[in-house]
N, C-alpha and C positions, 0 to 999 in steps of 0.2 A: 861296836857302834862307830858311826861315821862322825865327821867333824862337828856338825850342828848338835847332834845328840850329846857328844862329850862336852861341848861348851855349855849346853843347857843343864848339865848336871852340876855346874859350878857357878851359876849366875849369882851375882851379889858378893862374890869373894874373889877379888882380882888376883891374888897369888894362886889360889886354887884353879881359877880360870886359866891362868898362864900355864900352870902345870898340866892341866887337861889338854891344852892345845899342843904343848911340847911333847906329849907322851909318845907320839910317833917319830920324834926326831932325837930325843935324848936316849943315848945308848949306854949300856954298862950298868954297874951297880948303882943303886939310888944314892947311897952314902957318898959316892965319889963324884957325883954330879955337881958342877959349880953354880948351884942355885941356892937361894935361901930355903930354909926348912919348909915353909908353907908351899913353896913352888915344888919342891921335891915330893911333898905329900900329894900334890896334884898329879904329878907324873906317876907316882906309885898307884894312885887311885885309877888313873887311866889304864895302867897295865892290869890292875885287878879286875876292872870292868871288862876289858878285852878277854881275859882268861875265863871269867865267870860266864860271859856271853857264849863262849865256845861250847859250854856244857849245858846251856839252858834249853829247855824244851822248845822254846820259840825257834831257835836255830835248828834243832834236830828235826822239827816238823818241816821247815823250809827245805832241808836236804832231802827229805823223802820225796819231794816234788821233782827232783832233778834226776836225769839219767845217771847211771853209775859213773861215767867218765866226767861228768860235770859236778859231782857232789863236792869236789875239792874247792869249787868256787862258792860254795854255799855261804861261808862266812862273809866274803866280800859282798855278795849279793844282798845279804841281810843288812850289812852295814849301810850300804847305799840306800836300800829300800827303807831303812829305818828313818832316815831324815824326812822322807816323804810321809811315812806313817806318823811321825811326830807332828807334822803340820795337820794331818787329818785328825789327830787327837789333842791338838793344842789346848783347847778350852778345858779339857778334862785333866790335863797334866801340869799346866803352867799357871802360875799365879798372876802373871802379867800378859798382856796381849803382845802379839808379834810386833805390832807398831810401836809398842813401848820398849821391847827388848832389842829390836834390830839396831837402832842408833848406837846403843851401848856396845854391841858386838862389832859394828863398824869402827867405832872409836878404838876398841881394844886391838883390832887387827891393824889399824893405821898407826896407833901410838901405844904399844904395849907398855905395861908398868916398867919392865926391864927389856932392853933390846933383844929381839929374837936372834938366834944363830942364823947363818946364811941360808940353810935349807928351809928352816921354818919361815924366815922372812920371804923367801921366794914363793913358798906356798901361800902365805897370807896375801901377797901381792896378786897371785893367780886368782884366789878367791874373790878379791876385791875387783880386779879387772873384769872378770867374767860374771860378776854379780851372782856368784854360785850359790850362796846360802839360801836366798829366797827362791832360786830356780827349782829347788826340790818341792816346792808347793804345787808346781805345775806338772800334772801327770804326763802331758805331751812332751815335756822336756826330758823325762827320765831316760828314754832310749839313747839319746845322744850322750847324756851324762854317763850312762853305763858303758857305752861303747868307747868313750874317751878314756875311761879307766882301763878298759880291756886293751886298748892300743898301747898302753904303757908297759904291759907285760913283756918279759923277754921274748916269748912267743906270742905276739898279739892275737887276740881273740875277740869275737863279737859277744858281748854279754847281754845285749838287748833281747835275743831270743830266749835266754834264760829268765829274764825279767817277765816275759809273757807267762811262763809257768807259775810265777808267784802271783801275777795279776789274776789268774784264774781262781785263786783262793783269797782274793783281796778282802772279802767280808770277814773271813776268819782272822786274817792278819790285823785288820783294824780292830776287831773285837779283843784280840789277845795282846796287842802291842802295849796298852797302858800297864798291864801287869808286868810285862818284860821290862819296860822302862823304869817302873817303880822298883823292881828287883835290882836293876843296875844302879839306881840312885842310892839304894840301901848299901850296896857294895862300896860305892864312892864315898858315902858319908861315914862309913865305918872307918875308912882310912883318914878322911878329912878331920874327924873329931877324935882320933886316937889319942890316948893319954900318953 
């Protein structure tokens, strides 16, 4: 899952929200991370969701749409496309409207409960400066978003042509995404509410 989806798995729980956001930046064993227990659980939930997503039928189907040499990008493509699909399914999946949720996400990125480490702070600043979270709602913005990510690879690559392969099956993705998101929420909450 990409940033917006991870954040939306943790709405209403600031420590869990922080952990979900830090999941891509906090390295090493969970127990050794210098965060409160609830934040560490959020990081653990982020990792669990990422692992579960890799074996989910939703991602497996996406990979079947790609030529053999491009299948390795399937996870990245589905992560990015997932934020767009979340917007398309918002009313079915979320209890509050985007207009109600977005100010809280902005506030979290600007003033997190605990300061972000430098790499996470830099990413939060990037999201804010580019107004990136709501950009995923616009299908015309997706090619540039995908290619921007592809340019960050060690060997830069255009991801937008691969996006087109997904878009040809968009009706199926829109139909199946709510089940995928719900499965990932179950994985996240299993960690969040662990005894």
